[in-house]
C-alpha positions, 0 to 999 in steps of 0.5 A: 776422867777417862776419854779416848778418842778412835779414828781411821775408820771407813770404807773400804774394799774387801782385801784393802788395809785400814789402820786405825788410832786411840788416844786416851786422856783424863788420868794421871795413870797409864793405863795396865793394857789398851786394846780394840773391840768390836761390835757388828749389828746383831751381835756382842761386842767381841775382844779383838787385841790387847797391849800391855804396859810391856808391850806384849799382844794378843789376838782373837783367833779370827784376825791373827796374820791379818791385824797389828796391834802396835803403839805405847800404853806408857804413852796413852796411844795404841794403833790398830793396822788392819790388813786384808779386811774381810767383808765379816770384818765389818763393825764398830770399832772401839779402843778400850784401857783398864785401870781401876775398871774398862774404858772404852771410846765411842767407836769408829766405824769399818766398813769392807764391801764384797 
C-alpha cells in the first residue's frame, strides 16, 4: 500500500518560512506526479503545488513567487519551501501522489500568526 509521510509543519510568524518534506513508500512504481494540498478550517481541500516525474512544476496563483516545490519524484521524495508566509496560509498540508489513483498523507499543521 502507498504511504506518504509529511514533516516540517509548525508555528511561524507572518513573513517567516517553513520547509515541508514528504517521503513516499509502499509501491513498486514511481508516481506520475507528487505535490501538496492544503485544507483550512471550514474550507475545501485545495491543490497548492505539483511536480511531475519529469520535473515540471505548477502552483496555485495565491502562492506563486512565495512557495517552491522541489525534489525527485523518481526517488519518492518531494519538498515544499514556503517563504513570506501569510496568516491565510494556515492549514493542514497534505502530501499527495498519483499513479493509478490518488493518495494523501496524514497531513502536517502549518500555523501562521499575525
